[in-house]
Backbone as JSON, one array per atom type, in Angstrom:
{
  "sequence": "MSPPVGVTRFKLPTPDGGVAEHVGHLATHLAPHGWEMEVAGPQEASIYPQLAAAGVIVHRLPDLTPARS",
  "N": [[18.51, -18.05, 4.4], [19.05, -17.21, 8.09], [18.75, -18.65, 11.03], [15.62, -17.73, 13.0], [16.05, -14.75, 14.89], [14.33, -13.72, 17.33], [11.28, -15.32, 19.4], [8.07, -14.01, 19.18], [4.88, -13.53, 20.7], [1.55, -12.1, 20.5], [-1.47, -11.19, 22.26], [-3.81, -10.35, 21.21], [-6.62, -7.84, 22.82], [-9.07, -6.37, 22.36], [-10.54, -5.73, 18.72], [-10.02, -3.74, 17.27], [-8.36, -0.08, 17.51], [-5.82, 1.54, 19.63], [-4.26, -0.19, 21.22], [-4.34, -2.87, 19.1], [-3.31, -1.7, 16.72], [-0.4, -1.14, 17.38], [0.45, -3.15, 18.34], [0.03, -4.0, 15.37], [2.37, -2.65, 14.57], [4.47, -3.09, 15.27], [5.08, -5.84, 14.45], [4.59, -6.33, 11.9], [6.97, -4.7, 11.42], [8.8, -6.08, 13.0], [8.86, -8.75, 11.64], [10.98, -8.96, 9.59], [12.98, -8.55, 9.9], [14.17, -10.85, 11.0], [12.25, -12.08, 13.24], [10.48, -14.28, 14.26], [6.55, -14.3, 14.46], [3.61, -13.88, 15.63], [0.01, -13.65, 16.53], [-2.93, -13.69, 18.63], [-5.96, -13.34, 18.43], [-8.95, -11.53, 17.93], [-11.92, -12.92, 16.63], [-12.73, -11.26, 14.38], [-10.2, -8.43, 13.31], [-9.21, -4.88, 11.89], [-6.51, -5.06, 11.66], [-5.89, -7.4, 10.57], [-5.31, -8.15, 7.7], [-2.47, -6.66, 6.89], [-1.52, -7.99, 8.8], [-0.55, -10.34, 7.62], [0.05, -9.61, 4.69], [2.49, -9.0, 5.77], [3.35, -11.86, 6.12], [2.98, -12.58, 9.11], [1.87, -14.72, 11.46], [-1.9, -15.28, 12.12], [-3.97, -15.99, 14.64], [-7.29, -16.56, 14.84], [-9.31, -16.06, 17.34], [-12.05, -18.04, 19.55], [-14.99, -16.05, 20.33], [-15.85, -16.0, 23.75], [-16.76, -14.96, 25.35], [-19.51, -14.81, 27.79], [-22.78, -14.51, 27.18], [-24.86, -12.19, 27.56], [-28.27, -12.12, 29.43]],
  "CA": [[18.17, -17.56, 5.47], [19.65, -17.9, 9.55], [16.83, -18.72, 12.15], [14.9, -16.7, 13.73], [16.01, -14.11, 16.29], [13.56, -14.79, 18.49], [9.61, -15.58, 18.62], [7.32, -12.94, 19.88], [3.78, -13.74, 20.44], [1.3, -10.89, 21.33], [-2.76, -11.3, 22.09], [-4.93, -8.71, 20.99], [-7.94, -8.1, 23.51], [-9.43, -6.45, 21.2], [-10.67, -5.92, 17.53], [-9.44, -2.18, 16.96], [-7.82, 0.41, 19.06], [-4.43, 1.75, 20.39], [-3.68, -2.12, 21.23], [-3.86, -3.62, 17.79], [-2.73, -0.42, 16.33], [0.66, -1.31, 18.64], [0.86, -4.73, 18.18], [0.67, -4.47, 14.39], [3.28, -1.93, 14.25], [5.71, -4.24, 15.75], [4.31, -7.46, 14.33], [5.33, -5.99, 10.36], [8.75, -4.21, 11.63], [10.05, -7.16, 13.18], [8.99, -9.94, 11.19], [11.41, -8.92, 8.17], [13.95, -8.37, 10.89], [14.08, -12.49, 11.46], [11.7, -12.69, 14.42], [8.52, -15.12, 14.13], [5.59, -13.65, 14.97], [2.58, -14.38, 16.3], [-1.14, -12.76, 17.41], [-3.79, -14.07, 18.58], [-7.1, -12.55, 18.34], [-10.6, -11.81, 18.25], [-12.27, -13.32, 15.0], [-12.2, -10.43, 13.23], [-9.66, -7.28, 12.75], [-8.83, -4.15, 11.31], [-5.31, -4.98, 11.59], [-5.48, -8.83, 9.63], [-4.74, -7.93, 6.1], [-1.7, -6.15, 7.14], [-0.57, -8.85, 9.08], [-1.16, -11.51, 6.3], [0.86, -9.2, 3.73], [3.86, -9.22, 6.6], [3.88, -13.05, 6.71], [2.24, -12.34, 10.72], [0.41, -16.16, 11.34], [-2.43, -14.82, 13.22], [-4.79, -16.86, 15.37], [-8.63, -16.17, 15.47], [-9.89, -17.03, 18.68], [-13.75, -17.94, 19.28], [-15.6, -14.81, 21.35], [-15.78, -17.12, 24.66], [-17.91, -14.05, 26.28], [-21.27, -15.66, 28.15], [-24.31, -14.44, 26.06], [-26.2, -11.5, 28.44], [-29.37, -12.07, 29.33]],
  "C": [[18.72, -18.21, 6.59], [18.49, -17.6, 10.06], [16.69, -17.49, 12.31], [15.54, -16.12, 15.03], [15.59, -13.93, 17.5], [12.19, -14.87, 17.67], [9.05, -14.76, 19.57], [5.71, -13.58, 19.65], [2.37, -12.7, 21.09], [-0.54, -11.65, 20.82], [-3.71, -9.89, 22.19], [-6.41, -8.42, 21.72], [-9.01, -7.14, 23.3], [-9.65, -5.52, 19.78], [-9.07, -4.78, 17.21], [-8.84, -1.36, 17.78], [-6.23, 0.83, 19.05], [-3.77, 0.44, 20.28], [-3.06, -2.53, 20.33], [-3.17, -2.91, 16.91], [-0.73, -0.94, 16.41], [1.4, -1.84, 17.73], [1.11, -5.0, 16.4], [1.8, -4.08, 13.87], [4.4, -2.78, 14.16], [5.88, -5.4, 15.07], [4.92, -7.04, 12.93], [6.24, -5.49, 10.48], [9.9, -5.35, 12.38], [10.33, -8.6, 12.51], [10.32, -10.07, 9.58], [12.97, -8.81, 8.81], [14.64, -10.3, 11.17], [13.55, -12.81, 12.64], [10.34, -13.24, 13.61], [7.25, -14.3, 14.73], [4.68, -14.39, 15.18], [1.52, -14.0, 16.66], [-2.5, -13.8, 17.24], [-4.55, -12.96, 18.83], [-8.23, -12.82, 18.82], [-10.91, -12.74, 16.5], [-12.11, -12.18, 13.76], [-11.31, -8.95, 13.96], [-9.3, -6.32, 11.98], [-7.33, -4.89, 10.86], [-4.68, -6.55, 10.38], [-4.85, -9.07, 8.35], [-3.28, -7.42, 6.16], [-0.89, -6.9, 7.94], [0.0, -9.62, 8.18], [0.12, -11.16, 5.48], [2.52, -9.25, 4.82], [4.47, -10.58, 7.01], [3.64, -13.45, 8.08], [1.74, -14.04, 10.45], [-0.4, -15.48, 12.85], [-3.34, -16.21, 13.32], [-5.9, -16.44, 15.59], [-9.12, -17.07, 16.46], [-11.44, -17.04, 19.17], [-14.16, -16.66, 20.76], [-16.28, -16.4, 22.7], [-16.67, -16.2, 25.95], [-19.33, -14.7, 26.47], [-22.15, -14.68, 27.6], [-24.92, -13.28, 27.81], [-27.58, -12.25, 28.5], [-30.48, -11.15, 29.6]]
}
């Protein structure tokens, strides 16, 4: 296999919805073409199984939102 074409990293602002779906689509379609893909997002997201199946690295970030009183 030749060296990666490029490296792309995405951060998901929310676990689900349009942005997550778009990132999932990009990541799973670019990875087979030699791109190294990494996605960072919340602990759980609906696209993580799809990303894992495509070999995309997923970084699950802790929720740092301050608790409301």
